[in-house]
C-alpha positions as CSV (number, residue, x, y, z in Angstrom):
1,M,-19.2,-17.1,-33.7
2,N,-21.1,-19.7,-31.5
3,S,-20.6,-22.5,-34.1
4,R,-17.6,-24.8,-34.5
5,S,-17.5,-23.6,-38.3
6,G,-17.7,-20.0,-37.3
7,L,-14.2,-20.5,-36.0
8,F,-12.7,-20.6,-39.0
9,Q,-14.7,-18.0,-40.9
10,K,-12.5,-15.6,-42.8
11,T,-13.4,-11.9,-41.5
12,S,-11.9,-8.8,-43.1
13,Q,-11.1,-7.6,-39.4
14,F,-8.8,-10.7,-38.5
15,D,-7.4,-12.0,-41.9
16,S,-3.7,-11.1,-41.4
17,R,-1.0,-12.1,-38.8
18,R,-0.6,-8.3,-38.0
19,S,-4.5,-8.0,-36.9
20,F,-4.1,-11.4,-35.0
21,L,-1.3,-9.8,-33.0
22,Q,-3.5,-6.8,-32.4
23,V,-5.9,-8.8,-30.7
24,G,-3.6,-9.9,-27.9
25,S,-2.3,-6.7,-27.5
26,L,-5.9,-5.0,-27.1
27,A,-7.3,-7.7,-25.2
28,F,-4.4,-8.2,-22.7
29,G,-1.3,-6.3,-23.1
30,G,-2.8,-2.8,-23.3
31,L,-4.9,-3.2,-20.1
32,T,-2.1,-4.4,-18.0
33,V,-4.1,-7.7,-17.9
34,L,-1.6,-10.1,-16.2
35,Q,-1.1,-7.7,-13.5
36,M,-4.8,-7.3,-13.2
37,L,-5.9,-11.0,-13.3
38,Q,-3.2,-11.8,-11.0
39,A,-4.5,-9.9,-8.3
40,R,-8.0,-10.4,-9.0
41,K,-7.6,-14.2,-9.1
42,A,-6.3,-13.8,-5.3
43,A,-9.9,-12.5,-4.6
44,A,-11.9,-15.2,-6.3
45,E,-10.3,-18.0,-4.7
46,T,-12.3,-17.9,-1.3
47,G,-15.4,-16.2,-0.3
48,G,-16.2,-13.5,2.4
49,R,-14.9,-10.1,2.8
50,P,-12.0,-9.7,5.5
51,P,-13.3,-8.3,8.5
52,K,-10.4,-5.9,8.7
53,S,-8.5,-3.7,6.0
54,V,-5.3,-1.9,6.3
55,I,-4.3,1.5,4.5
56,L,-0.4,1.6,5.1
57,L,0.8,5.3,4.5
58,W,4.5,4.5,3.7
59,M,6.8,7.3,4.6
60,T,9.7,6.0,2.4
61,G,12.9,7.7,3.1
62,G,12.6,7.7,7.0
63,P,10.6,10.4,8.7
64,S,11.9,12.2,11.5
65,H,10.6,11.1,14.7
66,I,12.0,13.9,16.6
67,D,10.4,16.7,14.4
68,T,7.0,15.0,14.2
69,V,5.5,13.1,17.1
70,D,8.7,12.5,19.6
71,M,9.8,16.1,20.3
72,K,12.5,17.0,22.8
73,P,11.7,20.8,23.6
74,E,14.2,20.4,26.6
75,A,17.0,19.5,24.6
76,T,19.6,21.7,23.2
77,A,18.9,23.3,19.6
78,E,20.9,20.7,17.4
79,I,18.7,18.2,18.8
80,R,15.4,19.5,19.4
81,G,15.3,21.2,15.9
82,P,13.7,23.9,14.7
83,F,10.0,23.4,15.3
84,Q,7.6,23.9,18.7
85,P,5.7,21.3,20.1
86,I,1.8,21.8,20.6
87,E,-0.5,19.8,22.6
88,T,-2.9,17.7,21.4
89,S,-6.3,15.9,22.2
90,L,-4.2,13.3,23.9
91,P,-3.4,14.6,27.4
92,G,0.6,14.7,27.7
93,F,1.3,14.1,24.1
94,Q,2.8,16.7,22.0
95,V,3.3,17.0,18.2
96,C,5.3,19.5,15.8
97,D,3.5,22.7,15.3
98,L,3.3,21.9,11.6
99,M,0.8,19.2,12.5
100,P,-2.4,20.7,13.9
101,G,-4.6,18.1,12.3
102,H,-2.6,15.3,14.3
103,A,-3.0,17.4,17.5
104,R,-6.9,17.3,16.7
105,I,-7.2,13.7,16.3
106,A,-4.6,12.5,18.8
107,K,-7.4,11.0,21.0
108,H,-7.9,8.4,18.3
109,L,-4.2,7.4,17.6
110,A,-1.7,4.7,19.1
111,V,1.6,6.2,18.9
112,I,4.8,3.7,18.9
113,R,7.6,5.8,19.9
114,S,10.4,2.7,20.5
115,L,10.5,1.1,17.4
116,T,14.4,0.0,17.0
117,H,16.5,-1.9,14.4
118,S,20.1,-2.0,13.3
119,Y,19.5,-1.8,9.3
120,S,20.6,2.0,8.4
121,V,20.6,1.3,4.6
122,H,17.2,2.4,2.8
123,D,16.9,-1.0,1.1
124,D,17.8,-3.2,3.5
125,A,15.6,-1.6,6.3
126,Q,12.6,-1.2,3.7
127,H,13.0,-4.8,3.2
128,L,12.8,-5.5,7.0
129,V,9.8,-3.5,7.5
130,Q,7.6,-4.5,4.9
131,T,8.5,-8.2,5.1
132,G,9.8,-8.8,8.8
133,Y,13.0,-10.4,7.3
134,P,16.3,-8.5,7.3
135,Q,18.1,-8.7,4.1
136,L,21.9,-7.1,4.0
137,N,22.3,-5.5,0.4
138,A,18.7,-5.8,-0.6
139,R,19.2,-3.8,-3.8
140,Q,21.2,-6.4,-5.3
141,A,19.9,-9.4,-3.6
142,G,16.2,-8.6,-4.5
143,Q,13.1,-8.8,-2.4
144,R,13.6,-12.3,-0.6
145,H,10.2,-12.5,1.3
146,P,6.8,-11.1,0.5
147,C,5.6,-8.0,1.8
148,Q,2.8,-7.8,4.4
149,A,0.2,-6.7,1.9
150,S,0.9,-10.0,-0.3
151,V,0.8,-12.2,2.9
152,M,-2.8,-10.9,3.4
153,S,-3.8,-11.7,-0.1
154,H,-2.5,-15.2,0.1
155,F,-4.4,-15.9,3.3
156,R,-7.6,-13.8,3.1
157,R,-8.9,-13.0,-0.5
158,D,-12.0,-10.9,-1.2
159,G,-14.6,-13.1,-3.3
160,K,-17.4,-10.8,-3.0
161,S,-16.3,-7.1,-4.1
162,G,-15.1,-7.8,-7.5
163,L,-11.8,-6.1,-6.5
164,P,-8.2,-7.1,-5.7
165,G,-7.0,-7.9,-2.2
166,Y,-4.0,-5.5,-2.7
167,V,-3.7,-2.1,-4.2
168,C,-0.9,0.4,-4.4
169,V,-1.4,4.0,-4.7
170,P,0.2,5.4,-7.1
171,E,2.3,2.2,-7.8
172,D,4.4,-0.5,-6.0
173,Y,7.8,0.6,-7.5
174,R,8.4,-2.8,-8.7
175,T,10.5,-1.1,-11.8
176,H,12.5,1.2,-9.3
177,A,14.4,-1.6,-7.2
178,G,13.0,-0.4,-3.9
179,F,10.3,-0.4,-1.4
180,Y,9.9,-4.3,-1.5
181,Q,6.0,-4.2,-1.6
182,T,5.7,-7.4,-3.9
183,A,4.8,-11.0,-3.4
184,S,8.2,-12.6,-3.8
185,F,8.1,-16.4,-3.7
186,L,4.6,-16.3,-3.1
187,S,2.4,-16.2,-6.5
188,A,2.5,-13.0,-8.6
189,R,-1.1,-13.0,-8.5
190,H,-0.6,-11.7,-5.0
191,N,1.5,-8.5,-6.1
192,A,-0.3,-5.3,-5.9
193,L,-2.8,-3.8,-8.5
194,N,-1.3,-0.4,-9.0
195,S,-3.8,2.3,-9.3
196,G,-1.7,4.5,-11.5
197,G,-2.2,8.1,-12.9
198,D,-2.5,11.1,-10.6
199,P,-6.0,11.4,-9.1
200,K,-6.0,15.0,-8.5
201,L,-6.0,15.6,-12.1
202,G,-9.4,16.4,-13.5
203,N,-9.0,13.9,-16.3
204,Y,-7.9,11.0,-14.2
205,R,-8.8,7.4,-15.4
206,P,-6.8,4.6,-13.7
207,P,-5.1,2.7,-16.7
208,E,-5.8,-0.8,-15.4
209,F,-9.4,-0.2,-15.8
210,A,-9.6,2.3,-18.9
211,L,-10.1,0.7,-22.3
212,P,-7.9,2.1,-25.1
213,T,-9.2,5.3,-26.1
214,E,-9.8,4.2,-29.7
215,V,-11.9,1.1,-28.4
216,N,-15.3,1.2,-27.3
217,E,-17.0,-2.0,-25.2
218,A,-18.8,-3.3,-28.3
219,R,-15.4,-3.7,-30.1
220,F,-13.9,-5.1,-27.2
221,Q,-16.3,-7.7,-26.6
222,D,-16.0,-8.6,-30.3
223,R,-12.3,-9.2,-30.1
224,L,-12.6,-11.2,-27.0
225,Q,-15.1,-13.5,-28.6
226,L,-12.4,-14.1,-31.3
227,S,-9.8,-14.9,-28.8
228,Q,-11.8,-17.3,-26.6
229,S,-12.5,-18.9,-30.1
230,L,-9.0,-19.5,-30.6
231,D,-8.3,-20.6,-27.0
232,V,-10.6,-23.5,-27.8
233,L,-8.3,-24.4,-30.5
234,R,-5.3,-24.5,-28.2
235,R,-6.8,-26.6,-25.7
236,R,-7.7,-29.3,-28.4
237,V,-4.0,-29.2,-29.4
238,G,-3.0,-30.0,-25.5
239,E,-5.2,-30.5,-22.1
240,M,-3.2,-28.9,-19.7
241,A,-4.2,-27.9,-16.4
242,Q,-2.8,-24.3,-16.8
243,F,-5.3,-23.5,-19.2
244,Q,-8.0,-23.8,-16.8
245,D,-6.2,-20.9,-14.8
246,D,-5.9,-18.9,-18.1
247,D,-9.6,-19.0,-18.5
248,D,-10.2,-17.8,-15.0
249,I,-7.9,-14.9,-15.4
250,R,-9.2,-14.0,-18.7
251,Q,-12.9,-13.9,-17.3
252,Q,-11.6,-11.9,-14.4
253,T,-10.1,-9.3,-16.7
254,V,-13.5,-9.1,-18.5
255,E,-15.0,-8.5,-15.3
256,L,-12.6,-5.8,-14.2
257,V,-12.3,-3.7,-17.7
258,T,-16.3,-4.1,-18.6
259,G,-17.8,-4.6,-14.8
260,R,-18.8,-1.6,-12.5
261,N,-17.3,-2.4,-9.0
262,A,-13.6,-1.4,-9.9
263,R,-14.5,1.7,-12.0
264,K,-16.6,2.8,-9.2
265,A,-14.0,2.4,-6.4
266,F,-11.2,4.2,-8.5
267,D,-13.5,7.1,-9.6
268,L,-13.2,10.1,-7.3
269,S,-16.0,12.0,-8.9
270,G,-18.2,10.0,-6.6
271,E,-16.7,12.1,-3.9
272,S,-18.0,15.5,-3.2
273,E,-15.9,18.5,-4.0
274,S,-15.7,19.9,-0.2
275,L,-14.5,16.5,0.9
276,K,-11.5,16.6,-2.0
277,D,-10.9,20.1,-0.4
278,R,-10.4,18.7,3.1
279,Y,-8.0,16.1,1.9
280,G,-6.1,18.4,0.0
281,R,-5.9,19.2,-3.8
282,H,-2.4,17.8,-3.7
283,A,-1.1,14.0,-4.8
284,W,-1.0,12.9,-1.3
285,G,-4.3,14.1,-0.1
286,Q,-5.8,12.6,-3.4
287,Y,-4.0,9.4,-3.0
288,T,-5.3,9.1,0.6
289,L,-8.7,9.6,-0.6
290,Q,-8.5,7.0,-3.0
291,A,-7.2,4.5,-0.4
292,R,-10.3,5.4,1.9
293,R,-12.6,4.9,-1.1
294,L,-10.8,1.4,-2.1
295,V,-11.1,0.0,1.5
296,E,-14.7,1.0,1.7
297,A,-15.3,-0.9,-1.4
298,G,-13.8,-3.8,-0.2
299,V,-9.9,-3.9,-0.9
300,G,-8.2,-5.6,1.8
301,F,-5.0,-3.8,2.0
302,V,-3.7,-0.7,0.4
303,T,-0.4,0.9,0.2
304,V,0.2,4.6,-0.2
305,N,3.5,5.5,-1.2
306,L,4.2,8.8,0.1
307,Y,6.9,9.8,-2.5
308,E,5.8,12.7,-4.8
309,K,7.9,15.0,-6.6
310,D,6.5,18.2,-5.3
311,V,7.2,17.4,-1.6
312,D,10.0,14.9,-2.2
313,W,10.4,11.7,-0.1
314,W,11.5,11.8,3.8
315,D,14.7,11.2,3.4
316,D,16.2,14.8,5.0
317,H,19.8,14.5,4.8
318,Y,19.9,18.4,4.2
319,D,17.9,21.4,5.0
320,I,15.3,19.6,7.1
321,E,13.8,22.4,8.1
322,K,12.7,24.0,4.9
323,N,11.7,20.4,3.5
324,L,9.1,19.8,6.5
325,R,7.9,23.0,6.3
326,K,6.7,22.0,2.7
327,R,5.9,18.6,3.5
328,L,4.4,18.2,7.0
329,P,1.2,20.4,6.3
330,V,0.5,18.4,3.2
331,F,0.8,14.8,5.1
332,D,-0.9,16.3,8.2
333,Q,-3.8,17.5,6.1
334,A,-4.3,14.1,4.4
335,F,-3.5,12.0,7.6
336,A,-5.9,13.7,9.7
337,T,-9.1,14.2,7.2
338,L,-8.5,10.3,6.7
339,I,-8.7,9.4,10.2
340,E,-11.8,11.9,10.4
341,D,-13.5,10.5,7.4
342,L,-13.3,7.0,8.6
343,Y,-14.7,8.0,11.9
344,E,-17.6,9.7,10.1
345,R,-18.4,6.8,8.0
346,G,-18.4,4.3,11.0
347,L,-15.2,2.7,9.4
348,Q,-12.9,3.2,12.6
349,D,-13.0,-0.3,13.7
350,E,-12.8,-1.9,10.3
351,V,-9.9,-0.4,8.9
352,L,-6.6,0.0,10.4
353,V,-4.3,2.8,9.4
354,V,-0.5,2.6,9.8
355,A,1.8,5.5,9.0
356,C,5.5,4.7,9.2
357,G,8.7,4.7,7.4
358,E,11.9,2.3,7.5
359,F,13.8,4.1,9.9
360,G,14.2,7.6,12.2
361,R,16.5,10.4,11.7
362,A,19.8,11.2,13.9
363,P,19.5,13.1,17.1
364,R,21.7,15.8,15.9
365,I,21.3,18.2,13.2
366,D,24.4,18.1,11.1
367,A,26.4,20.4,9.4
368,L,24.0,20.1,6.2
369,A,21.2,21.3,8.5
370,G,19.8,17.7,7.9
371,R,19.5,14.7,10.0
372,A,20.9,11.1,8.9
373,H,19.7,7.8,9.0
374,W,19.0,6.5,12.2
375,P,17.5,3.0,12.8
376,K,18.1,2.9,16.7
377,A,14.8,4.9,17.0
378,M,11.8,5.0,14.6
379,H,8.0,5.7,15.2
380,A,4.8,4.4,13.8
381,V,1.6,6.1,14.1
382,L,-1.9,3.7,14.2
383,C,-5.3,4.2,14.5
384,G,-8.5,2.1,13.9
385,G,-9.2,-1.9,13.2
386,G,-10.3,-2.3,16.6
387,I,-6.9,-1.5,18.3
388,T,-6.7,0.4,21.7
389,T,-6.1,4.0,20.7
390,G,-5.4,7.0,22.7
391,Q,-2.1,6.0,23.9
392,V,1.6,6.6,23.6
393,I,3.7,3.3,23.7
394,G,7.4,3.4,24.6
395,S,9.7,6.2,24.8
396,T,13.2,7.6,23.7
397,T,16.1,8.8,25.3
398,R,16.6,12.6,26.1
399,D,18.4,12.9,22.7
400,G,15.8,10.5,21.1
401,G,18.5,8.4,20.1
402,E,17.1,5.0,21.2
403,P,14.2,3.4,23.1
404,A,14.5,4.4,27.0
405,D,11.5,2.0,27.7
406,R,9.6,-0.9,25.7
407,P,12.0,-1.4,22.9
408,L,10.0,-3.0,20.1
409,T,11.1,-4.2,16.4
410,P,9.5,-4.1,13.0
411,G,8.5,-7.7,13.6
412,D,6.4,-6.9,16.5
413,L,4.6,-4.1,14.4
414,L,4.1,-6.7,11.8
415,A,2.7,-9.4,14.1
416,S,0.4,-7.0,15.3
417,I,-1.0,-5.9,11.8
418,Y,-1.1,-9.4,10.9
419,R,-3.4,-10.0,14.3
420,V,-5.8,-7.3,13.1
421,L,-5.9,-9.2,9.6
422,G,-6.7,-12.5,11.4
423,I,-3.5,-13.9,10.6
424,N,-1.5,-15.9,12.7
425,H,2.2,-14.6,13.0
426,D,3.4,-17.7,14.0
427,T,2.2,-19.6,10.7
428,T,4.4,-20.5,7.9
429,I,3.9,-19.7,3.9
430,P,5.1,-22.1,1.3
431,D,7.8,-21.1,-0.9
432,R,8.3,-21.9,-4.5
433,Q,9.2,-25.6,-3.8
434,N,6.1,-25.4,-1.4
435,R,8.4,-25.8,1.7
436,P,6.9,-24.0,5.0
437,V,8.7,-20.7,5.5
438,P,8.0,-18.8,8.8
439,L,5.7,-15.7,8.4
440,L,8.1,-13.7,10.2
441,Q,11.7,-14.4,11.3
442,Q,10.8,-12.6,15.0
443,G,8.1,-11.0,16.3
444,T,5.5,-10.8,18.8
445,I,2.1,-9.0,19.2
446,I,2.3,-5.5,20.9
447,K,0.0,-6.2,24.0
448,E,-0.9,-2.6,24.3
449,L,-2.8,-2.2,21.0
450,F,-5.1,-5.2,22.1
451,G,-5.5,-4.3,25.6
C-alpha cells in the first residue's frame, strides 16, 4: 500500500476488528517485540563494538568455596568435607578432584578467594553482587539499582552487529522475583534479551527470533506493511516525539526477526558436533556454548544462569556431597571447555569470563550434611579480558570462615569488571528524574588483576 488512497482500501484479510487485533498480536506480541526492540535500541544508539565483552556464569544459590577452589585438606573432616584436592597447572593452587578441567586450565585463571560481605539472605546478597548496592528485604523492595550488564548497555552499545548488548541464557528471571538482573531505573531497553528455550534440544529455536509457525516471512511483511500504514494515521492525529521511538523500535524488530545476524548467533547448528560434545550435551554445556557464540558475534554481556532442574542450584543446605558429585562435573566440563575454546579462537583478550555466586558456604558441614549461607567468605574465578591471570588473590583462615588477607568486596569485583568494559566505576548514571546516582556505593579496582 504505497498510495494514500490505498490506506483505506478494504481487504478481505483485515476487514474486521478481530483481524486488526491479530495484526498487533502477530507483528509484536507474539514475537516478544517490546523486549527485543528495547534491547536492540540500545545497540543502535552508538557505533563501534565494545573492545571487551563479558560472560558471567551466575552460580545462583551460593557455591561452596571450601569444596571447590579453596580447599582445606589439613582441617578436620567436618570442615574439609568429603572431597580430595588435586594439583593444577598453576603451582600451589589446588582444586576439588571433581574439577579436572579447572586443574587443566588453572594457569589461565585469576582466582579471588577473599571476597566478603555481610548479607546472608539470597535476594539481598544477589542484589549486592549484581548491582553493587546493598538492599535489605530485596524480595519485598524489588531491584533498586541496575545490574552490571544493564549498566554496560547504558554506556557502551553495539551499533554494528545487529544484536542487543545484553543477553541472558536462558532467561533473566524477571518473573521469578530474584537474581536482580534488570535495568531497574535505567530505561527498560537496557534489560536483557532472553535466549529462551533449551539449546541442548535438537529442535531448539530461540522464540524471540522465530516467526510463529503458521506465519511465513511474506505474510509477516504484508501485515507489517499494514501496521506501518496505520501508524501514518496515528501520527497525523498527534505529532508526538515518542512516535519516533516507536518507529525506531519497529524497524529494529524487523531487523531482528527477518535479519540474519541474530538468527546466526543463536543457531547452534553452526557448531560442530564434536565441540558440542566437548561442552557437554547438558543444559549448562549448551548454554555456555551459546554464550561464547553470542560474544563472538558481538554481544557485549551474556549472563548464563546456572540454575537447572537436572542439577538444581548451588544452595546446598543438605546432602552437599551428593549434590556436588552430580553438579560439579557438569559445571567443570562447561567452564573449562569455554576457556579452552576462547583461547583456541584467539578471543581470550577480548572476552572476560567471571564465575561466581552471591556468597559462599559455612565452614562446617552440619547435621543435614550440608553447609549454610556464608557471606563472610566467597570466591570468584576470572579469565580473559586482558586481565592478569595465573594467580590466586587473597586467602581465607584455616577453616575458610573469613579472609586471612586481602579482603575484597563485591563492589571491588564490579569495579574491576567495569574497568575491563572501559567504564569508570566512579561515574554516575541518571535515575528516572535524571538525577545522578553513583554507579557503585563503594568499590575500588582490584589492582592485581591489572598488574
